[in-house]
LOFIFI-156813 format. One record per residue (C-alpha): residue in one letter; y negated, x, z negated. Coordinates in steps of 0.25 Angstrom, whole numbers, plus 5000, padded with zeros to 4 digits. Layout:
BEGIN
   mimi     py     px     pz
      A      Y      X      Z
...
END
This chain:
BEGIN
   mimi     py     px     pz
      M   5247   5720   5604
      K   5256   5731   5599
      D   5245   5741   5598
      T   5237   5731   5590
      E   5249   5728   5580
      N   5252   5743   5579
      H   5237   5745   5576
      S   5237   5735   5566
      A   5249   5740   5559
      S   5243   5754   5557
      K   5232   5749   5549
      S   5240   5740   5540
      P   5239   5743   5526
      L   5249   5751   5517
      P   5259   5743   5510
      M   5254   5737   5497
      V   5264   5745   5488
      I   5259   5758   5494
      Q   5245   5754   5492
      I   5248   5752   5477
      L   5256   5764   5475
      L   5248   5775   5483
      P   5237   5775   5473
      I   5246   5776   5461
      F   5254   5788   5468
      L   5240   5795   5470
      V   5237   5793   5456
      I   5249   5799   5451
      L   5249   5810   5461
      C   5235   5814   5456
      A   5239   5814   5441
      G   5251   5823   5444
      I   5242   5833   5451
      L   5232   5833   5438
      V   5244   5835   5430
      L   5249   5847   5438
      C   5235   5853   5437
      F   5236   5852   5422
      I   5249   5859   5421
      R   5242   5872   5426
      P   5255   5879   5432
      Y   5247   5892   5433
      E   5249   5894   5418
      V   5264   5895   5421
      A   5262   5904   5433
      K   5254   5914   5424
      T   5266   5916   5415
      Y   5274   5921   5427
      L   5263   5929   5433
      H   5261   5936   5419
      I   5276   5940   5420
      A   5275   5945   5434
      F   5263   5953   5431
      M   5268   5960   5419
      D   5270   5975   5419
      S   5283   5982   5418
      T   5283   5982   5403
      G   5282   5966   5403
      T   5269   5966   5396
      S   5257   5958   5400
      T   5242   5963   5399
      I   5234   5960   5387
      S   5222   5951   5390
      G   5213   5942   5382
      T   5206   5929   5385
      T   5197   5921   5377
      T   5198   5906   5378
      A   5190   5896   5369
      G   5188   5907   5359
      L   5203   5911   5359
      N   5207   5925   5363
      I   5219   5925   5370
      I   5227   5938   5371
      E   5239   5941   5380
      T   5247   5952   5374
      D   5256   5963   5380
      I   5271   5959   5377
      D   5282   5967   5382
      T   5294   5958   5386
      N   5302   5970   5390
      Y   5303   5978   5377
      T   5313   5989   5377
      G   5310   5996   5364
      E   5317   5996   5351
      T   5317   5982   5343
      N   5320   5978   5329
      N   5324   5965   5322
      E   5313   5966   5313
      G   5298   5968   5316
      T   5284   5965   5314
      V   5279   5951   5320
      I   5264   5952   5326
      I   5256   5940   5324
      P   5245   5940   5335
      D   5231   5935   5335
      Y   5229   5920   5339
      G   5229   5919   5354
      T   5237   5931   5357
      Q   5249   5932   5366
      C   5261   5935   5356
      A   5273   5933   5364
      I   5279   5931   5378
      L   5291   5919   5377
      E   5302   5920   5387
      A   5313   5910   5390
      E   5320   5914   5402
      S   5329   5902   5404
      I   5316   5894   5407
      G   5308   5905   5413
      L   5298   5904   5401
      Y   5289   5916   5399
      V   5276   5914   5392
      P   5266   5921   5383
      V   5264   5916   5369
      Y   5251   5916   5362
      W   5249   5916   5346
      G   5242   5903   5344
      G   5240   5889   5351
      G   5230   5880   5358
      S   5227   5877   5373
      E   5221   5891   5375
      L   5234   5898   5372
      L   5243   5888   5378
      E   5236   5890   5391
      Q   5241   5905   5390
      G   5255   5903   5386
      A   5263   5897   5374
      C   5259   5898   5359
      I   5265   5901   5346
      T   5258   5895   5335
      P   5253   5904   5324
      A   5259   5894   5313
      S   5273   5899   5318
      A   5281   5912   5317
      A   5277   5923   5326
      F   5288   5928   5336
      G   5298   5936   5327
      S   5293   5930   5314
      T   5302   5921   5305
      G   5300   5906   5308
      N   5296   5897   5319
      S   5289   5903   5332
      V   5282   5891   5338
      V   5278   5892   5353
      S   5272   5881   5361
      G   5267   5880   5376
      H   5262   5871   5387
      V   5274   5863   5394
      N   5265   5862   5407
      T   5264   5878   5408
      F   5272   5888   5400
      F   5282   5879   5393
      H   5285   5870   5405
      D   5300   5873   5404
      L   5301   5874   5390
      D   5310   5861   5389
      Q   5320   5869   5398
      L   5325   5878   5386
      E   5338   5876   5382
      V   5346   5880   5369
      G   5351   5894   5370
      D   5339   5899   5379
      I   5333   5911   5374
      I   5317   5913   5372
      T   5311   5927   5370
      A   5298   5930   5363
      Y   5292   5944   5367
      T   5281   5948   5358
      T   5273   5962   5357
      Y   5282   5965   5344
      G   5296   5959   5348
      K   5305   5950   5356
      F   5311   5938   5350
      T   5322   5930   5356
      Y   5325   5915   5353
      E   5336   5906   5357
      V   5333   5891   5360
      T   5341   5883   5349
      E   5335   5869   5350
      R   5326   5861   5360
      I   5316   5852   5353
      S   5307   5840   5356
      F   5297   5835   5347
      A   5284   5827   5345
      S   5271   5835   5345
      S   5269   5829   5331
      N   5282   5836   5326
      K   5279   5849   5320
      S   5292   5852   5314
      Y   5296   5861   5325
      L   5284   5870   5324
      K   5285   5873   5309
      Q   5290   5886   5303
      T   5305   5889   5301
      D   5313   5899   5293
      D   5321   5903   5305
      D   5316   5911   5317
      R   5314   5902   5328
      L   5305   5899   5341
      T   5301   5885   5344
      I   5295   5883   5358
      Y   5289   5869   5362
      T   5280   5862   5372
      C   5276   5848   5376
      D   5285   5839   5382
      M   5282   5839   5398
      Q   5274   5827   5402
      L   5269   5824   5415
      L   5256   5817   5411
      G   5250   5819   5397
      S   5254   5827   5385
      S   5267   5825   5378
      S   5269   5823   5362
      T   5283   5829   5363
      R   5286   5844   5362
      V   5298   5851   5367
      G   5304   5865   5365
      T   5314   5873   5358
      I   5318   5879   5346
      C   5323   5894   5347
      T   5330   5903   5337
      L   5326   5918   5336
      T   5338   5926   5340
      S   5332   5940   5341
      K   5320   5948   5336
      E   5317   5961   5343
      F   5304   5968   5336
      Y   5299   5979   5345
      E   5299   5992   5338
      T   5285   5997   5340
      D   5281   6012   5341
      T   5275   6011   5327
      E   5288   6007   5321
      I   5296   6018   5329
      T   5285   6029   5324
      D   5287   6023   5309
      N   5302   6024   5310
      E   5302   6038   5315
      E   5292   6042   5304
      E   5301   6037   5294
      S   5313   6044   5300
      T   5306   6057   5299
      T   5302   6056   5285
END
């Protein structure tokens, strides 16, 4: 009799609550896996691999890829320049789709290539600075955006007083975070040109499912301009001194 009872007990169905909750749990688990697949963490890893395989001068290799008719160019950018610098210099406006800078914020481990332009193809490669804004080193508002699920995933951790550096082929520009911002995607006031020299960085507010209509970021004030003194400028100065 005991064996019969034990055998019957082993075949008893799961409690009703578990039968109801188990399918729901499986659906949530599958949805979470799909979301993680779309985050594409390899793009974040690619940035750090890019750092690891730089040569001793801190430059990357020039390469070009064509995506949907867009020619994407990676540019040699020296992040360890030790030559002479000036407070004034020439700002170089690159071709659309060309990497124009490397943006670094040590406080949050941010190190990302910045491309001149916009759109999904460039945002897959790094952050983007819109051509409607001021280039790094120019007077006005330099507006940079990036995906929150890749390169700008920690952007909301920036605090007032943090330092952000933009390295370009023609100079190094240092900014200090002065304000944290949050605004609706329809609000373009933060993206307009200004009379002061500033950097506005923003991304989408992180959402587990779906896209967000809220943007978060920072406004940064330019604190230092260091234009690189090129060989041409040195030669010109030397010629002027001998005449």
